PATISE-613215 format. One record per residue (C-alpha): x, z, y negated; residue in three letters. Coordinates in steps of 0.5 Angstrom, whole numbers. Example, Ala and Ser with C-alpha at 12.3 -4.5 7.8 and 13.67 -1.06 7.14 Angstrom:
BEGIN
((25 16 9) 'ALA')
((27 14 2) 'SER')
! end
This chain:
BEGIN
((0 0 1) 'MET')
((3 -3 -7) 'ASN')
((0 2 -14) 'ILE')
((2 -2 -20) 'SER')
((1 0 -27) 'SER')
((-1 -6 -31) 'ILE')
((-2 -6 -40) 'VAL')
((-6 -11 -42) 'VAL')
((-7 -14 -49) 'GLN')
((-12 -15 -54) 'THR')
((-13 -16 -61) 'VAL')
((-17 -10 -64) 'PRO')
((-23 -14 -66) 'LYS')
((-25 -15 -58) 'HIS')
((-22 -8 -55) 'LEU')
((-29 -5 -55) 'ASN')
((-31 -12 -50) 'GLU')
((-24 -12 -46) 'VAL')
((-24 -5 -44) 'VAL')
((-32 -6 -41) 'GLN')
((-30 -12 -38) 'SER')
((-24 -8 -34) 'LEU')
((-29 -2 -33) 'LYS')
((-33 -7 -30) 'ASP')
((-28 -11 -26) 'CYS')
((-27 -9 -18) 'GLU')
((-19 -11 -19) 'ALA')
((-18 -6 -23) 'CYS')
((-18 2 -24) 'ASP')
((-18 4 -32) 'TYR')
((-15 10 -35) 'HIS')
((-14 10 -42) 'PHE')
((-13 5 -48) 'HIS')
((-11 6 -57) 'ASP')
((-14 3 -63) 'GLU')
((-8 -3 -63) 'LYS')
((-11 -5 -57) 'GLY')
((-7 -4 -52) 'ARG')
((-11 -2 -45) 'ILE')
((-7 1 -38) 'ILE')
((-11 0 -32) 'VAL')
((-8 0 -24) 'THR')
((-8 -5 -20) 'ILE')
((-7 -3 -11) 'GLU')
((-6 -8 -7) 'GLY')
((-4 -8 1) 'GLU')
((2 -12 -2) 'GLY')
((5 -16 -7) 'VAL')
((1 -22 -6) 'ALA')
((-4 -18 -6) 'GLN')
((-3 -15 -13) 'GLU')
((-2 -22 -16) 'LEU')
((-8 -24 -15) 'GLU')
((-12 -18 -19) 'LYS')
((-6 -19 -24) 'LEU')
((-9 -26 -25) 'ARG')
((-15 -24 -24) 'VAL')
((-14 -19 -31) 'ILE')
((-11 -25 -35) 'GLU')
((-17 -29 -34) 'GLU')
((-22 -24 -37) 'ILE')
((-24 -27 -44) 'PRO')
((-19 -24 -50) 'HIS')
((-14 -21 -46) 'VAL')
((-7 -24 -49) 'VAL')
((-2 -21 -44) 'ALA')
((-3 -16 -38) 'ALA')
((4 -14 -35) 'ASP')
((6 -10 -29) 'MET')
((10 -4 -32) 'GLN')
((11 0 -25) 'MET')
((10 -1 -19) 'ALA')
((11 4 -12) 'TYR')
((11 1 -5) 'SER')
((9 6 1) 'GLU')
((15 2 4) 'ASP')
((20 3 0) 'GLU')
((18 11 0) 'LEU')
((19 10 6) 'ASP')
((25 7 7) 'ALA')
((29 12 3) 'HIS')
((26 18 6) 'MET')
((29 16 12) 'LYS')
((36 16 8) 'VAL')
((35 23 5) 'ILE')
! end
């Protein structure tokens, strides 16, 4: 299982519309936003390919200027590091 945080950017005049679209979207979980149009969501997937599909869904929402992956967690990576420790 992979979990990644995404920063979504829109212009302030479309902020409420984009936030509502993200809340209604089944591709992500909405967390918070600021008045400048930055919105934080997370996506989950069985692998990178599934996460990228969800990122594309977010990018296609009207008035989304950008959606960039900021941090990622992979269960497989953690398991590999735990074996070393």
